[in-house]
C-alpha positions, 0 to 999 in steps of 0.5 A: 555767256559760255565761250567756245574754247579757240579751235587749235590748228595743227601745225602743217608737217614740214616739206622738203622741196629740194636740197641745196649744196654748195662747195666753198673750196673752188678756187679755179674761176669755173663756175659749176652748176649741177641740177637733178629733180631733187638737188641744186649743186653749186661751187665747189672745186672739180672734185668737191663738185663731183662728189656733190654730183655723185651724192644728188645722183645717190640721193636721187636713185635712193628716193626712186627705190622708195617710190617717192618724190622728195616732196611726198617724203618726210623731212627725217626720211629726206635727212636720212637718204641724205645722210646715206648718199654722203656716206656713199660718195665718199 
């Protein structure tokens, strides 16, 4: 009796559901939390948190320009957009 070859399952493409930004330099006792549709930014000094906020805003704007939600973008696309947003927020 000839057996069937096992069917290989196609690996699901990894998806990004959101991005978490964490600032570790906050020492003033303030709890800072910012949420956008795509990101949650927590912690950091006032300066660091502000920079992370700018990054989150730029990231969202760039994603919107592409007409996509974060869940629709590939992992590579999210990484590239995030890297670009970080560079522009410096």
